PASEFI-533330 format. One record per residue (C-alpha): chain; x, y, z. Coordinates in nm, 4 decimals. Last residue first. Example, Ala and Ser with C-alpha at 12.3 -4.5 7.8 and 13.67 -1.06 7.14 Angstrom:
<r "A",<1.3670,-0.1060,0.7140>>
<r "A",<1.2300,-0.4500,0.7800>>
//
This chain:
<r "A",<0.5843,-3.7810,-0.6657>>
<r "A",<0.4825,-4.1447,-0.5635>>
<r "A",<0.3025,-4.2865,-0.8621>>
<r "A",<0.0866,-4.5965,-0.7930>>
<r "A",<0.0830,-4.5734,-0.4136>>
<r "A",<-0.2095,-4.4369,-0.3754>>
<r "A",<-0.2163,-4.1218,-0.6082>>
<r "A",<-0.0224,-3.9114,-0.3754>>
<r "A",<-0.0416,-3.5358,-0.4021>>
<r "A",<0.2033,-3.2619,-0.3149>>
<r "A",<0.0956,-2.8914,-0.3459>>
<r "A",<0.3139,-2.6203,-0.2843>>
<r "A",<0.2057,-2.2677,-0.2543>>
<r "A",<0.4140,-1.9654,-0.2333>>
<r "A",<0.2862,-1.6589,-0.0641>>
<r "A",<0.3072,-1.3014,-0.2241>>
<r "A",<-0.0201,-1.2457,-0.1782>>
<r "A",<-0.2002,-1.5082,-0.0152>>
<r "A",<-0.3705,-1.3110,0.3292>>
<r "A",<-0.4304,-1.0460,0.0836>>
<r "A",<-0.6712,-1.2212,-0.1034>>
<r "A",<-0.8839,-1.3774,0.2219>>
<r "A",<-0.9201,-1.0140,0.3521>>
<r "A",<-0.7192,-0.9785,0.6726>>
<r "A",<-0.9251,-0.9492,0.9643>>
<r "A",<-0.8230,-1.2666,1.1455>>
<r "A",<-0.4913,-1.1168,1.1305>>
<r "A",<-0.6195,-0.8263,1.2985>>
<r "A",<-0.6887,-1.0399,1.5924>>
<r "A",<-0.4290,-1.2834,1.5728>>
<r "A",<-0.2265,-0.9516,1.6027>>
<r "A",<-0.4535,-0.8052,1.8950>>
<r "A",<-0.3838,-1.1370,2.0834>>
<r "A",<-0.0355,-1.1219,2.0535>>
<r "A",<0.0194,-0.7527,2.2135>>
<r "A",<-0.2349,-0.8873,2.4721>>
<r "A",<0.0240,-1.1760,2.5143>>
<r "A",<0.3150,-0.9421,2.5506>>
<r "A",<0.1966,-0.7215,2.7923>>
<r "A",<0.1502,-0.9975,3.0080>>
<r "A",<0.4719,-1.1405,2.9526>>
<r "A",<0.6221,-0.8363,3.0361>>
<r "A",<0.4760,-0.8087,3.3925>>
<r "A",<0.2289,-0.5327,3.4563>>
<r "A",<0.3024,-0.3348,3.8173>>
<r "A",<0.0018,-0.1647,3.9893>>
<r "A",<-0.0027,0.1595,4.0921>>
<r "A",<-0.1946,0.3158,4.3985>>
<r "A",<-0.2282,0.6324,4.5354>>
<r "A",<-0.3978,0.6887,4.8576>>
<r "A",<-0.0613,0.6701,5.0585>>
<r "A",<0.1448,0.5427,4.8289>>
<r "A",<-0.0416,0.2268,4.6646>>
<r "A",<0.1470,0.1332,4.3002>>
<r "A",<-0.0242,0.0448,3.9871>>
<r "A",<0.0122,0.0545,3.5976>>
<r "A",<0.4113,0.0207,3.5984>>
<r "A",<0.5157,-0.1232,3.2935>>
<r "A",<0.6917,-0.4401,3.1787>>
<r "A",<1.0792,-0.5353,2.9870>>
<r "A",<1.2163,-0.3432,2.7110>>
<r "A",<1.3120,-0.6232,2.5354>>
<r "A",<0.9982,-0.8628,2.5794>>
<r "A",<0.7912,-0.5558,2.5230>>
<r "A",<0.9339,-0.5055,2.1891>>
<r "A",<0.9035,-0.8112,2.0919>>
<r "A",<0.5298,-0.8138,2.1363>>
<r "A",<0.5549,-0.4554,1.9974>>
<r "A",<0.6274,-0.6228,1.6696>>
<r "A",<0.3749,-0.8466,1.6540>>
<r "A",<0.1398,-0.5665,1.7096>>
<r "A",<0.2676,-0.4356,1.3818>>
<r "A",<0.2297,-0.6884,1.1818>>
<r "A",<-0.1024,-0.7569,1.2554>>
<r "A",<-0.1441,-0.3890,1.1745>>
<r "A",<0.0013,-0.3851,0.8256>>
<r "A",<-0.1930,-0.7202,0.7593>>
<r "A",<-0.5036,-0.5540,0.8826>>
<r "A",<-0.3771,-0.2104,0.6641>>
<r "A",<-0.4206,-0.4455,0.3949>>
<r "A",<-0.1792,-0.4907,0.0246>>
<r "A",<0.1409,-0.5029,0.2819>>
<r "A",<0.5387,-0.3905,0.2737>>
<r "A",<0.4697,-0.0025,0.2255>>
<r "A",<0.1875,-0.0199,0.5020>>
<r "A",<0.4540,-0.1633,0.7603>>
<r "A",<0.7374,0.0506,0.6389>>
<r "A",<0.5546,0.4045,0.6299>>
<r "A",<0.4325,0.3319,0.9925>>
<r "A",<0.7890,0.2333,1.0932>>
<r "A",<0.8844,0.5596,0.9102>>
<r "A",<0.6500,0.7580,1.0777>>
<r "A",<0.8078,0.6466,1.4328>>
<r "A",<0.6355,0.3486,1.5944>>
<r "A",<0.5636,0.2882,2.0029>>
<r "A",<0.4292,0.6862,2.0364>>
<r "A",<0.6209,0.9736,2.1873>>
<r "A",<0.9319,0.9725,1.8459>>
<r "A",<0.6104,1.0221,1.6430>>
<r "A",<0.5376,1.3935,1.7404>>
<r "A",<0.3854,1.5612,2.0292>>
<r "A",<0.1531,1.8696,2.1025>>
<r "A",<-0.1592,1.6450,2.1348>>
<r "A",<-0.0519,1.3137,2.1365>>
<r "A",<0.0808,1.0713,1.8593>>
<r "A",<-0.1579,0.7578,1.8284>>
<r "A",<0.0543,0.4341,1.8668>>
<r "A",<-0.2832,0.2250,1.9714>>
<r "A",<-0.1941,0.0123,1.6833>>
<r "A",<-0.5058,0.0141,1.5247>>
<r "A",<-0.5002,0.3802,1.5824>>
<r "A",<-0.1630,0.4290,1.4396>>
<r "A",<-0.2883,0.2362,1.1169>>
<r "A",<-0.5919,0.4566,1.0912>>
<r "A",<-0.3730,0.8037,1.1080>>
<r "A",<-0.1010,0.6367,0.9035>>
<r "A",<-0.3229,0.5024,0.6264>>
<r "A",<-0.5304,0.8821,0.6348>>
<r "A",<-0.1976,1.1086,0.6025>>
<r "A",<-0.0810,0.8517,0.2953>>
<r "A",<0.1221,0.5394,0.2490>>
<r "A",<0.0764,0.3768,-0.0341>>
<r "A",<0.0200,-0.0057,0.0185>>
//
């Protein structure tokens, strides 16, 4: 796909990597170049999102977990394990893979078939 501003915006939303108000792509999980690479290397936005979530899963394991709750006085923040974040990213990748249009799912994929004819001819 040819990256456009609309496709970048949509893919960032699908990847939960929107640029915050007043921020830049450096404030997200994906730089603009990475978003463009995902879009250019796939024929559907769903396939690009699936690969993006796979990349996020790999990054989570490299970076470790995140803090979501710790209690200090009346404030509470809890630690989220890297495994939980990775599992979420992998589930999102699988979900988007399930949305890939059938024609796009097979584009660029080689298929090899082998038929055995009841022992008469073994190919």
